[in-house]
Structures are given as C-alpha cells and as structure tokens.
N, C-alpha and C positions, 0 to 999 in steps of 0.2 A: 539402702536408702530408698524411700518411696518416691514414686513419680511425682506426686503432688508437692513434696518438699523441693524437688529439683525445679519444678515449674515456678514455685514461689521465689526461689533464689534467682532464677533467670528473668523473672518479670521486672521490667524497668520501674524504677522508683518514680512516683508521681510527686514532683516537688511543687509545693504550694507557696507562691510568693508571699512574703511578709507584707501585711497591710500597714502602710504608714498613714494612718488617719490623721494623727496630729500634725504631720508634715503638710498634708494637703490643707488642713484647716488654717495653719499658720500662713501658708502661701496665699490663700484667699484673703485673709485679713490684711496681709501686706499689700496685695494688689488693690484692695478696696481703699486703704489709707492713701496709697500713692495716687489713685485716681481722684480722690477727694482733694488732695493737695494740688495736683496739676490743674484740675477743674477750677479751683478757687483762684489760682494764679492767672488763669486765662480770662475768666469772667470779671475779675476784680479790676475796675477802672483806675484804681489808685496806682497800679503798676505802670500805667501809661506806656504800653508797649510800642505805640507809635513813636513816642519820643526816643525810646530805646533804639528802635530801628534807624531813626534819623541820625543819631549820634554814634552808632556802632562803628561805622567806617568813616567818621568825620576825620578830616585831615589832621586836626590837632590831636585827636585821640591816637591815630595811627603813628604819628611822629613820636608822641610820648611813649607809646608801646615799644617802638624801636629803641628809644633811649633806655627804657627799662631793661630790654634784652641785652643791649650792649653793656650796660652797667653790671648786669648779672654775670655776663661772660668775663669781663675784665676782672671783676672782684673774685670770681671763682678761680681764674687762672692764677692770680696772686695768692689766693688762699691755698690752692693745691700745691703750688711750687713751694710756698713758704711752709706749709704743713709737712711736706716731705723733708725739707731741710731741718726743721725743728725736731721732727721725730728721730732723724738720724743723730742729731745732736744729743737728744735725751738718752739715746742708747749708747752714746759714746762712753768709753772707759775713763776719759778725762773728766775729773770732777768739776773743773771750771766750765767746760763746755756743756756738760749735762746740767749743771746748776744754772747757767745762764738761760738755757732752754726752758727749764722748769720755772724760773722767775717770769719769763715771757708768757708762758701758758697761764700761770697764776694771775698775772696782771690783766691780761686781755680777757680772760674768762671771768674774772672777779669784778669787773667794772661794767656798767651798762653800755650798750652799743651807742645809744643816743649821746651819752657823755663823750665817747670816743669820737663820734662824728663832729660834735661841736668843738672838741679839742683840735682836731685837724683843720677845721674851717677857720679857727681863730688862732692858729699857731703863730701868726705874725705878731700877736699881742705879747707873746713870750720871747720870741726870737725874730726881731724885725728883719734880720739878714741871716742867710745860710751860707756858710763858706766851707771850703776844703783846704786843709793845710796841716802843718805840724802843730801838735798840741803845745800851747804856750809859746808858739813861734809864728813865723809868717804864714799868711794864707795865700794859696795859689789863685783862687777866684772866689768871688762873693756874689750872691744873688739876693734880690729882694724876696722875702718869704711870700708876700701876697701875690707877687708875680709868678713865682715858681709853683705855688700850690693854689690852683684855681678851685672853684667850687666843685667842678667835676673831679679833679684830682683828689680833693679832700674826701669826696664820696667814695671813690675807689679805694683810697688808703684806709678809710675808716672801716668799710665793709670787708675788704680783702685781708687786712692784718688781723681783724677780729676772727675772721673765718679760719685763718692759718692756725690759730690756737686750737680750734676744735678739730680741724683736719689733722693736726699733728697727733692727736690722741687716736684718731681713726687709723692713721697710717701706722702708728706704733703698735696698736693692737693687731693689725694685719701682719706686720713683720714678726711679732712675737708668736703668732699662731703657727709659723713655720718651724718644724722641728730643728732644734739647734744642732743636731747631728749632721745635717746637710751643710751647715756652715763649717763645721769641723772637717768634714770630708773635702769640701772645696779648698780649705786651707791646706790640707794634706796634699792636694794635687798642685799646689803652688799658686792658686788664684788669690789675688789681692782682695781686701775687704770690700773695696768699691766695686770691683768686677763681680764678686760674689753677690753683692746686693743687687746689681743691675741684672745679672744673668740668671740667678737662682732664687733669691729671696723675694724680690718684688713681683716677678711673674706669678709665683704661687700665692703671694699675699693678696693679689688683686681680687681673688674670690671673696675675701673677707672685707676688702676695702671698698669695692664698688657699690654694694647695696646702701650702706650709710652715706656714701658720697653722693649718690643719686638723690637721697633725701635732703642732703645739704644744699644741693643745687636748687631743688624745688623750694626749699625754705628760703634760700637767698633771693629767689625771684620775688617772693612776697615781702621779704625784709627790706628790699630796696625802697619801699614806701616810707621808711624812716628818714630818708634824706630830706624830707619836707622840712626838718628842723634847721637845715642849712640853706634852704631855698633852692635846691636843685630840682629842676622840672622833669619829673618822670610821670608815669601814668596816673597815679593817685593825685599828685599835685596838680596836673592838668585838669583832671576831673573836678577837683575842688574849686579851681579857678573858674571853670565853666558854670558849675551850679551856684557859685557865689554871685553870678551875673543874672542867670535866668531862674534861679530858685527851683530848678528841677532836680532836687536832691536824690530822691529814690531812683528815678530812671537812670541817672548818670552813675550812681553806685552800682546798679545792675550791669551797666555797660562795662565798668571796670571789673566786676566779678566775672562776667562772661569771658573777657579776654584772659584773665588769670586762670580760669578753668581750662580754656583752650590750650594755653601755654603749658600748664602743669600736666595736662593729658598727653601732650606731645612728648614732654620730658619723661613722663612715666613710661611711655612706649619705648623710647630710646634706652632708658635704664634697663628695662626688661630684655631688650635685644642684646645689650652689652653683657648683662649678667649671663645670658645663655651662651654667649661666645666664650666667656671665661670659665664656664662651668660645663665641662663635657658630659657630666652625668645627668644634666637637666635636659628634659625634652626640648627639642629645637623648635617645636610649634606649640602654641597654647592648646589646652585641653579642649576648649570650645571649638577650635579650628579642626582638631582631629575628629571630634564628634560630627561636625558639619559634613566633612568629606566622607566619613564613614556612612552617613545617612544617604548622601547623594550618590556615592559610587560603590557602596557595599564593601568598603575596605575598613579593616580594623584600625589602621593607623595611616595617617597621611605623612609622607616623608618628603 
C-alpha cells in the first residue's frame, strides 16, 4: 500500500455544514410580520392602552378573576372525581352499572352545556322541593330547591357534571392503555380489583391521563364564561358590565384576554411539570433551558 493512500485515509474529513437558506428566509419573514403586528398594536390609538392599564388591576376585575379561578377549581374537582367513578363503572362487568354510565356519558356529551347550565339554574321549576326518603314512602327531610341550589351551585353542577362525562372517557382510555396482564397478575397474587386499580392501574395510566386533563383544565377556565346565561358574575360577566357603562369595549376585552392568557400560561407550565414527574423517560428540564446553561457554563446538559 502506498504512502499517499495511507495519508489520504488518515486525513480528517472536512465536514461542510448544510446551508439552510430557506429556514433563514422563513425566520426573517416571521420576524418582520411579528414586528409589523406589534408596532401596529402599539401605535394604534384605538387599542387605548391607557384604559387597559387602568382597569387591569381594578378591584372588580381582580375579584371576578378570583371567582373564575374558584369556579374552575370546583368544577374540575367534581369533573375529575366524577370522571373516575364513571370510567370505573363503564369498565364494570355488570351490564346495569356499565349501561348506566354509558347513558350518563351519552346524555351529558350530547346536549349543549348552556342548556345544562340553564337546567340546573331553573331546576326549581321542575322540582320545587328536594327530599330524601323511601320511594313511594315517607321522606326523611325536604329542602326548597331554589334555596339548596343557588346560582353558584348551579354553575358548579353544570360545568362539573358536564366535565365528568368527558373526563370519564379520558380516564377510561388511560386505564385501558395498561396491559391487562398486570391486572391478571395482581389477581393471582390475591389483590382485590379496587386495590389493583389504586396501586397498579391508575399510577401507570396517569401518563396517558394527565396531558388531556391539563387541556381540559385550560378549556374549563375559558368555558366558565358561559355562566353568563344564568347571571353568575365571573370575569367576562364583570367585564361586560363595566364596558356597558363606560363603552370602552375593546380595552376591557383586552384586559379579560390578558388575564386569561396569564392564567393559561401558568396552567400550561404546571401541566408540563406534572407530565415530567409522571414520565421518567422525559427530560426533566426543557430543551431551551438545557441550551441556555450549555451556552453559559459549557455543559452539554443541565441536570
């Protein structure tokens, strides 16, 4: 073998990076369009940013925002708990239990949410009193429906029970994603079905359940605006009442949109954190954070 051949083989390869001209052109176009949009929003006097700043932390807006957050929390608690129960019922081997759960899902997913909210708000028109007792027998106690179900209660019931129908399908899909052999193995070890569900099935199903549940929470935050039909005062209702008095429609809608964006951003961050906790195979830090620390400290990965 000649010396020149050996030198060519040992000579390091000069790698030429691929030129991504289209990528750079696309990035420049996107930046230019973004700059135009931001500039137009800043210089356009019709946005009335001074009015937006004046009402952004207004006491009425902040109180309505807290009401929206509490309504979202209570409705999601009812929806998640109800969804787990209905999902377990649908997977039951008892046809009456699974059939009742299927009818529930069919009914609440098949009718508009606004209709359900109005139904719960005016339940007293159908049942003036609510009682507990023996069917066709004596009642132990009776309550006035309008007293027992206030507007706030009707809002939570309407949103929560509707959400339970959707959450049941999410939970059912998560449970069915776990291999059935694990259930059989747990049964062979003498574990009851309820203990198997709590200790084996649900912990593994959480990886499938959490991402869509996070989306449902964010969706619920915005869906709470529908309670305007029953007169419950949350963020959008309060905003509408204010601009009905001062006619500052656009600035106040921007205020509402800004708070919704802040809340959804926080919820998205929390969702990502929970997903990483239940997904050991996923990187514990975002890619942009890894790159930042690699640039600053010369490390390939920030742990």
